[in-house]
Structure formats: structure tokens, C-alpha cells
C-alpha positions in Angstrom: 52.1 -80.7 104.2 50.7 -78.6 101.5 47.7 -76.2 101.4 45.9 -75.1 98.2 43.3 -72.4 98.1 40.7 -73.6 95.6 38.4 -70.6 96.1 37.5 -67.5 98.1 41.1 -66.2 97.4 40.6 -62.4 97.4 36.8 -62.6 97.2 33.9 -63.8 99.4 32.3 -67.1 98.2 33.1 -70.4 96.5 35.3 -71.5 99.4 37.5 -74.5 98.9 40.7 -75.5 100.9 42.7 -78.5 99.9 45.1 -80.0 102.5 47.6 -82.6 101.2 49.8 -84.6 103.7 51.8 -87.5 102.3 49.2 -89.9 100.9 46.2 -88.2 102.5 44.2 -85.4 100.8 41.4 -83.5 102.6 39.1 -81.1 101.1 37.7 -78.6 103.5 34.4 -77.1 101.9 33.5 -76.9 98.1 31.0 -74.0 97.6 29.7 -71.6 95.1 28.4 -68.4 94.3 24.9 -68.7 93.1 23.3 -66.3 90.7 23.2 -65.6 87.0 26.7 -66.9 86.5 27.6 -69.6 89.0 31.2 -69.4 90.3 32.6 -72.4 91.6 36.1 -73.3 93.1 39.0 -74.8 91.0 38.6 -78.4 89.9 39.8 -81.3 92.1 39.4 -84.8 91.0 37.2 -86.9 93.4 39.4 -89.9 93.2 42.4 -87.9 94.7 40.3 -87.1 98.0 40.8 -89.1 101.0 37.9 -87.0 102.7 35.6 -84.0 102.5 34.9 -82.0 105.6 32.2 -79.4 105.6 32.3 -76.5 108.1 28.8 -75.2 107.8 25.7 -75.2 105.6 25.9 -72.2 103.5 26.0 -72.3 99.9 29.3 -70.7 99.4 30.8 -73.6 101.4 28.7 -76.4 100.3 27.2 -75.5 97.0 29.5 -77.5 94.6 30.0 -80.6 96.9 27.6 -82.8 95.0 29.9 -82.4 92.0 32.4 -84.7 93.8 29.9 -87.6 93.9 29.1 -87.8 90.1 31.9 -90.4 89.8 33.2 -90.3 93.4 32.3 -91.8 96.8 34.3 -89.5 99.1 33.7 -89.9 102.9 32.2 -86.8 104.3 32.4 -85.4 107.7 30.2 -82.6 109.3 28.2 -82.0 112.5 24.7 -83.7 112.5 22.8 -80.5 111.9 25.2 -79.3 109.0 24.4 -82.6 107.3 20.7 -82.1 107.6 20.8 -78.4 106.4 23.1 -79.3 103.6 20.8 -81.6 102.3 17.8 -79.1 102.4 19.9 -76.3 100.9 21.3 -78.3 98.0 17.7 -79.7 97.0 16.6 -75.9 97.0 19.7 -74.9 95.0 18.7 -77.5 92.5 15.2 -76.3 92.4 16.3 -72.6 91.7 19.3 -73.3 89.5 19.3 -76.9 88.5 19.9 -76.1 84.7 23.3 -74.3 85.5 24.6 -77.2 87.5 26.5 -80.4 86.4 24.8 -82.5 89.3 21.4 -83.7 90.2 19.4 -84.8 93.3 21.1 -88.3 92.9 24.5 -86.8 93.8 23.1 -84.9 96.8 21.7 -88.3 98.0 25.1 -89.8 97.6 26.7 -87.0 99.5 24.4 -87.5 102.4 24.7 -91.3 102.4 28.6 -90.9 102.6 28.3 -88.4 105.5 29.4 -89.0 109.1 28.2 -86.8 111.9 30.7 -85.7 114.3 30.1 -83.7 117.6 32.2 -80.6 118.6 35.4 -81.7 120.3 35.0 -85.3 119.3 38.5 -86.3 117.9 38.3 -88.5 114.7 40.8 -89.9 112.3 41.3 -89.7 108.5 43.8 -92.1 107.3 45.9 -91.5 110.3 45.4 -87.8 110.4 43.8 -86.4 113.5 40.9 -84.1 113.2 38.4 -82.2 115.5 35.6 -79.7 115.2 35.4 -76.7 117.4 32.2 -74.5 117.6 32.6 -71.5 115.1 29.6 -69.4 116.4 28.6 -68.6 112.9 25.3 -70.7 112.3 23.9 -73.7 114.1 26.4 -76.5 113.5 29.2 -74.4 112.2 32.7 -75.6 113.0 36.3 -74.6 112.9 38.4 -77.6 111.7 41.6 -78.7 113.4 43.9 -81.1 111.5 47.0 -82.7 112.8 49.4 -84.6 110.5 52.8 -83.8 109.8 51.9 -80.2 110.5 49.0 -78.7 112.4 46.3 -76.6 110.6 43.2 -74.8 111.8 40.6 -73.6 109.3 38.1 -71.4 110.8 35.5 -71.6 108.1 33.3 -68.7 108.8 33.5 -67.6 112.4 31.9 -65.4 115.0 33.3 -64.5 118.5 30.1 -62.5 119.4 27.3 -64.2 121.4 23.9 -63.9 119.7 20.5 -64.9 121.1 20.7 -67.9 119.0 24.2 -69.2 119.5 27.2 -69.4 121.7 30.3 -67.5 120.7 33.5 -69.1 119.1 36.4 -69.4 121.7 39.6 -67.8 121.5 41.3 -70.6 123.2 42.5 -72.5 120.3 45.1 -75.3 119.9 48.7 -74.5 118.8 49.0 -74.9 115.0 51.5 -74.3 112.3 48.9 -72.8 109.9 45.8 -70.9 110.4 43.5 -70.6 107.4 41.1 -67.7 108.4 38.2 -65.9 107.0 38.4 -62.2 106.9 34.9 -60.9 105.6 35.2 -58.0 108.1 39.0 -57.5 107.9 38.7 -53.6 108.3 35.5 -53.1 109.8 34.2 -53.5 113.3 30.6 -54.1 114.3 28.5 -51.8 116.5 27.1 -53.3 119.7 24.6 -55.8 119.0 22.1 -54.6 121.5 22.2 -51.2 119.9 21.5 -52.6 116.4 18.6 -54.8 117.8 16.9 -51.7 119.4 17.4 -49.8 116.1 15.7 -52.6 114.3 12.8 -52.6 116.7 12.3 -48.9 116.6 12.5 -48.8 112.7 9.9 -51.6 112.6 7.6 -50.0 115.1 7.8 -46.6 113.3 6.9 -48.1 110.0 4.0 -50.3 111.3 2.6 -47.5 113.5 2.3 -45.5 110.2 0.4 -48.2 108.7 3.2 -49.8 106.7 4.8 -53.3 106.4 8.4 -54.2 107.1 10.3 -56.8 105.1 13.4 -58.4 106.7 15.1 -60.4 104.0 16.9 -63.1 106.0 19.1 -66.2 105.4 16.9 -69.2 106.2 19.6 -70.9 108.4 20.3 -69.1 111.6 19.5 -65.4 110.8 15.8 -65.9 110.3 15.6 -67.6 113.8 17.8 -65.0 115.5 15.5 -62.2 114.0 12.4 -63.8 115.4 14.1 -64.2 118.9 14.9 -60.4 118.8 11.3 -59.6 118.1 10.2 -62.0 120.7 12.6 -60.9 123.3 11.6 -57.2 122.9 7.9 -58.1 123.4 7.2 -56.7 120.0 3.5 -56.1 120.0 2.7 -56.4 116.2 2.5 -59.5 114.1 5.7 -61.0 112.8 5.4 -63.5 109.9 8.1 -66.0 108.7 8.1 -67.5 105.2 10.0 -69.8 103.0 12.7 -72.5 103.8 13.2 -70.9 107.2 10.1 -72.9 108.3 11.7 -76.1 107.5 15.0 -75.0 109.1 13.1 -74.2 112.3 12.1 -77.8 112.6 15.6 -79.1 112.1 17.0 -76.8 114.8 14.5 -77.8 117.3 15.5 -81.4 116.6 19.1 -80.4 117.2 19.1 -78.4 120.4 22.6 -79.1 121.3 23.7 -76.6 118.7 21.7 -73.7 120.3 22.6 -71.3 123.1 18.8 -71.5 124.5 16.8 -74.0 122.9 13.6 -73.0 125.1 13.9 -69.4 123.7 13.7 -70.7 120.2 10.7 -73.0 121.1 8.8 -70.0 122.9 9.7 -67.7 119.9 8.3 -69.9 117.2 5.2 -70.6 119.2 4.5 -66.8 119.1 5.4 -66.5 115.2 2.9 -66.5 112.3 3.8 -69.0 109.6 3.0 -68.1 106.1 1.1 -70.7 104.1 1.1 -70.2 100.5 0.5 -67.4 97.9 -2.9 -66.2 99.0 -1.4 -65.4 102.4 1.6 -63.8 100.9 -0.5 -61.4 98.7 -2.6 -60.6 101.8 0.2 -59.8 104.3 2.1 -57.4 102.1 -0.9 -55.1 102.7 -0.8 -55.6 106.5 1.0 -53.6 109.2 3.5 -56.3 110.1 7.0 -57.7 110.0 7.7 -60.3 107.4 10.9 -62.4 107.9 11.7 -64.2 104.6 14.7 -65.8 102.7 16.7 -65.0 100.8 18.9 -62.7 102.8 20.5 -61.1 99.6 17.1 -61.0 97.7 18.5 -63.6 95.3 15.5 -65.9 95.5 12.7 -67.1 97.7 9.7 -65.3 98.8 11.5 -62.2 99.6 11.8 -61.3 95.9 7.9 -61.1 95.7 7.7 -59.2 98.7 10.5 -56.7 97.9 8.9 -55.8 94.5 5.5 -55.2 96.4 6.7 -53.5 99.5 9.2 -51.3 97.8 6.4 -49.3 96.1 5.0 -47.6 98.9 6.8 -45.0 101.1 5.2 -45.9 104.1 6.8 -49.5 104.0 10.3 -50.3 105.1 13.0 -52.9 104.2 15.5 -53.8 106.9 18.8 -55.1 105.5 20.4 -57.1 108.3 23.1 -59.1 106.6 26.3 -58.7 104.4 25.2 -58.1 100.9 27.7 -59.7 98.3 28.7 -57.6 95.2 26.3 -58.0 92.3 23.4 -59.2 94.5 19.9 -57.4 94.5 20.5 -56.6 98.2 23.7 -54.8 97.2 22.2 -52.6 94.5 19.4 -51.8 97.0 21.8 -50.4 99.6 24.2 -48.8 97.2 22.0 -47.5 94.4 18.4 -47.5 96.0 17.0 -49.7 93.3 16.0 -53.3 93.2 17.8 -55.2 90.2 16.4 -58.6 89.4 17.7 -60.3 86.2 18.5 -56.9 84.7 15.2 -55.5 85.3 15.3 -52.3 87.5 12.5 -51.4 90.1 12.5 -48.1 91.9 12.2 -48.1 95.6 9.9 -45.7 97.4 10.0 -47.6 100.8 12.4 -46.7 103.5 15.5 -48.7 103.7 17.3 -49.4 106.8 20.7 -51.2 107.3 21.3 -53.0 110.6 24.5 -54.7 111.5 23.5 -58.2 112.9 26.5 -60.0 111.3 27.2 -63.6 112.0 31.0 -62.9 111.3 33.6 -61.7 113.6 34.6 -58.0 113.1 38.0 -56.7 112.9 38.5 -56.5 116.6 37.6 -60.0 117.1 39.8 -61.3 114.3 42.7 -59.4 115.8 42.0 -60.8 119.2 42.0 -64.2 117.8 45.2 -63.8 116.0 46.8 -62.2 119.2 45.7 -65.2 121.3 47.1 -67.8 119.0 49.8 -69.9 120.4 53.2 -70.2 118.8 53.9 -68.6 115.5 51.7 -70.0 112.9 51.5 -68.7 109.3 48.2 -66.9 108.8 46.6 -67.6 105.5 43.7 -65.0 104.9 40.7 -66.0 102.7 37.0 -65.2 102.3 37.5 -61.5 102.3 37.4 -58.7 99.5 40.9 -58.3 98.1 41.7 -54.7 99.2 40.6 -55.4 102.9 42.2 -58.8 102.9 45.5 -57.4 101.7 45.3 -54.5 104.2 44.7 -56.9 107.2 47.7 -59.1 106.0 49.9 -55.9 105.9 48.9 -54.8 109.3 49.4 -58.3 110.7 52.9 -58.4 109.3 53.7 -55.0 110.8 52.8 -56.6 114.2 55.3 -59.5 113.7 52.9 -62.2 112.5 53.6 -64.1 109.2 50.4 -63.4 107.2 49.4 -63.6 103.6 46.2 -62.8 101.7 45.9 -65.7 99.5 45.0 -65.9 96.0 42.9 -68.6 94.4 45.2 -71.2 93.0 48.0 -70.5 95.6 49.8 -73.2 97.2 51.3 -72.9 100.6 53.8 -75.1 102.0 
């Protein structure tokens, strides 16, 4: 068996892992980093692929998958909700960045047509190779992938071992394998207690609103927006909470797939109390209201949050709550590090209060170490999806603990 890292080696984004075993070649994820200069994984010929497996519907894991269907017809496997969310996100990607991409809606349709929905812990076979999805706890429908051929491989995708209001956590009870390909986004950083961060967010929002200000919470449309709404609902937040953008469509998809939620009834009750934003007239109105606005995109790279942030950032009585990891080069990162908004090279000064709240959907350092310690046997650990310095530091630490770990580089082949 051979494992090739096509992307996310020493960086976060554009994930792609190629697993070859005799005559079978399986591609695990094929994402991109959207933005001014789109970064995609290394090239792979669709005709060389036996199957494509998607771990979850985030663009850095799905964004380049339609490319495989320009001239190919690769069988595609994912959970049901991942397939539905993938279709939604890819159409949105084309609307925003279609002029920079080599594929069209036609290839997205073909990807969906070639998709087969697989449940968690439902074994399936690809050309004699056994495979199974395990809950990854990252977003609804996210999966770890277990593959058994001549060797056994576990690919974590993006993983979270911490229970959230929206999702059950990933399990530490994993099958024995020969290789673990693991994300390490937070390789050297632990998360504070989630309840503590929730209370900080509530206090921050109350303070801003009671001063007459507006709070913007930029949020990923899939998972994060819904969890945030559940937090405000669960704390009996007395002020108006609005939700905008693609998150509204995601709400309906999730309600139709309750098996992927920890508490479907909580989400139904939460959405029943939420104010949905309908169009530009309402957007222009609510930026002047004492309220919370939950809006994609989570890194301020598109969606209505760009409009909201430009307006809300001008006034010192307002607030912007950053609740997710901000990739280097994104407007969200420049807001946190430089205190300015940077959209397409244009800088906007920020007078609003900026708060950072750790509500990550990735396992922190302690959870990653616990996962590695709980592994059966002596698998080789291949670290991906982490910034180079922290990835290398974690590999060094794991090796000092007796593990066989490496911080993989893009293009590296492991046998």
C-alpha cells in the first residue's frame, strides 16, 4: 500500500490524500483554498481513480472535486448530508469564484449523480477494499475513514473529540490500523472550556447591545452558524438574533437529516426563535439595530458578513465576535492580528470592539494526544492539515514518546 499527500502538507487547506493498493486507487478529499489566488491539491488523473471519498463538506476538502468529473466518472462515497451540503457549497463557490475555476455546474451535477450515501459504521466495499465511516464530530455528517486492504488506514479528515450543543464528539475507540493520517490544526494549542467561551460570548454580546450597539458573528454556514444559534437560545438570550446567507438553506438540510445531530429538537426550537434575514433592505436596517447577526462567511471572505463587517466596524459601540480559526491571508486573520479589515487590497479601519472566542470544531492538542495514546498497535502517524511549525513540533514530540510520526509534505509518498 502507498499513501501520497496531494495537499495540506504543512499547511491548512486544499486537502487530498491518495491511497493506492495494488490495482485500487482511492482519493480521500480533494479541496482548495478559495480566495484571490485559488490553491488546489496536486494533480491526479480521474481515469486512475477507483473511487473518491469525501470526509465532510468544507471547501478545503471538497472544493476541487468537480474537476475530476470534467472527463471522468469516478464513483463518489460520503454520508447523505455531506452529499447534500457539498452540492450547495460547490454551487455557491461557482457563483463567487467561477471565473477562476476549471469546472462548471455541469461537473457538480455529475459529482452528485455519481454519489452514493453511506451511513456511519456501515461497511462498504471498493473493488475488494473494505471501508467504513466513523463519526468525526467536526460538522454534521463529517467522517473519519477506515480502509482495509493489504494494510489498514485511518484518515481522520477534520476531527473533534469535544461534544458541542450541535454534535456528538468523535470516539477514541478506533480500529487497529497500520497508518493514521491525522489532521493537526491545533497541534500545539489547547482549547479553553467550551462553556466558559459560550458565557464570554453571551456577556460580550449583552454588553454591546445594552450600549446600543450591534454584534456581528461571522460564522461558517455549515455547523458553526447553527451551533451559535443554539448557544444564544440555550442561554435565554433576551435580544434579537438574526441569521443570514447560506446558513438559512443549511438549516433546512440539517432538519431533514436529524440522525447527524446530537439533539434535533434543540435545533428545531432554536430556529423557531431565530429571525431570518430576507434581502438587502432588511440587511441595511438591522446593522443599525441592537441585535446579534450571525452570518457567513466565517473568515469574512464572502457572503453577507463582508457587508455587515464594513458597516458595523465603523462604530465603537458595535462589536465583532470571531469564533473560528482564521487562515493566514484571510480578512478575518488581518482583523485579529492587525485590527483592520482587508478586502481585495482595500483597508478599512475598525473602531468596533473585536472579541475572540474559541468555539473550535477541531480537537485541541490534548484531545489529539489522547487519540494517539489510545491507538491500538503501533501505527505510523502521518500528520497533515496543520501549519508547518506546529506540525513538525507535534511529530517531534510524538517520536520522543515512542510513536512513529512524521509531518508530511505535499507530494510526499509514504509506503
